[in-house]
N, C-alpha and C positions, 0 to 999 in steps of 0.2 A: 140340499141332501140336508138327512137328519144329524142330530150329535150321534146318535150309533156309530156313524160312519169316521168319525174323527179321529185322527193320530193323538197321541199323547205328544203332550209337553212341544217343543219345539217344531217336532215332525210335521206338526200340524200345517204349519209355513210351507213345505215341503210338498205336502200333499193339494194345497189350496194352489200351488205355481204348479203342479200337474195336471190340475184340473183348469187351467188357462184355455187348455185344450180340450173341447168336449162334444160330443153326438149331441144336439137338442132332440125331444121328443118329437119337435112337432116337423122338422125338415130332414133327420135320420142323416144326416151327413154333415162329417164333421169340420168342427169350425174352433179358428184360431184367434181367441181373446188379448193375445198377451198384449200385442200392438198398442189395441184399441185402449187399455187398459194403463199400461203404459203414460199414456200421454194426458191423462185425466186423474189429478192427484188424490182426488174423493173416491175415487171408482178402483185405484191402486190400491189405499189402503183399507178400501173393506174387501177387497177381492184377494190380496194377499200380504194382511196384517204382519208387520214386524219382518217383512223382505224390504231391505232399500227398492225404493224405484231405478231403473235403468237411468244412467246419466245420458249418455249418447247411444247413437245408432248402434256403434258396435258393441255398448255393452249391452243394448234390447237382442243384439243378434247372438251373443254368447250365451246370453241366456235363455233363449229359445233352444239353441242347440244343446244346453245343461240340461233344460226340460226334457228334449225329445231324448237323451240320452238317456235321464233318468226311467221317462215311461218304458224305453225298450229296455232297461235290466231289471225292472218288478218281475217277480217270478222267477230271476233267476240267479246263480251264485254271485254273491259281491265282489268278487275276481273281476268281472266285469265292469266295476266302476274304477278301476285303477288310472284310467285313460283322465277321468275327472279329477279324481285326486291330485293325479302330477299336474295338472292344468291350473286348478286352483290347491295351494297347499295350505293345509291347517296348521294352527300351531295348539300347544297345550297350554292353558291356563289352568293354575292351583286357583282352586274354591273353597272355601268350608266344606267339610264332606268328600273332597273328592276332587277331580279334574274336570275340565270342560273343553271341547273340542273348538275355536274360535277359527274365524276366518282372517288370512294374513291382509286381506283390506276389507274391512267392515263396509265400506262404501258400494263394493262391487255384488251387486246382487246374486250372482252366478257364484262366487268365492263362499258368500254367507250359506247358500243351498247347498255347496259341496260340504263345508262344515258340520252341516247339520245332518247330512245324510251319513256322513263318518263318523258321526257320534252316534247314529241310528246301528249302525252296522256294529260299531264296536260294543253295544249297551241289547242288539240280538233284535230289536225292532223292526228293524228294515225288511226283513222278510214277511213280515205283517202287512206291509203297504201292497195293495194289490189293484188289478185293472179288473173291471167285469168285460168278461167275453164279449158280451152283446153291446153294452153302452161306451164302454170302455172308461166310465167313471172312476176312478181312486178312490178308492176307502181302506180302513183301518181294519184289519181281522181281528175281531174283537174275541171270537169264539174261541173256547179254552182247547180244544183241538188245533186249532189253526186250520179248517177246512172250509171256511167260507168263500164261496164263487162269486157269488151274485154282489151288486150293490144292496140291492134291498127285494124283497119281499113282498111289499105291500109300495106303494105311491105313498107317501106321508102327507105330502105337500101339491100343490100344483106344479113345481117343477121336479117331482120327484119320481124315481122309476120301480117301476117289479118286475125287472128283468127274469127272477127267480121263477117268480111265478107264470109270466108269459113261456118259460122255458121249460117247464115241470107241464104247461097246458098243450106245447106244441110236442112234446114226448109223447104226452097221453094221447093224442091224434095219430100221432105218427104210429104208435103200437096199436092202435084202433083199426086205424086204415090197413094194415099187416095182414089182422087179424080175419078180416074180412076180405081181404084176396082168396079165391077158389086155390086149393093145393093141387098140384098137377102130378 
């Protein structure tokens, strides 16, 4: 996907994690790439830069649960994340210019993701992270009025999506079909 969908700062790490589950254009069936990425150091670094790689099968399972909980929480109130924060507490560190939330276990990828999300909830960027209603790709809504719905209107590259255009064409065709039906 294009840089237009990238989240600011460390929230991009979480967006990349959330997109380890995706619906590819060609098969249109959900695919979970998390386990395959976790066994390949280079692929992990490329797909989820800045997030520690799971060390054990338990870490991987916890990260998958965390990712799925975060995907479910997109678009909802941040209070739905409390269980995640209870499972992975964060600590506050004073940094130049303010504070930063960090994971209590910086080697635990689920804890690192929880700390990043806690910071995003605190700074108000979490609600701008959204999932496309068609392909479920997670993107950051950079629009001024925060009303972006689809991951994209045009496919920027071979793996790009144009869900917005597709949805608008489908709606247009439905309206056209409805207008040609005889009135009884």
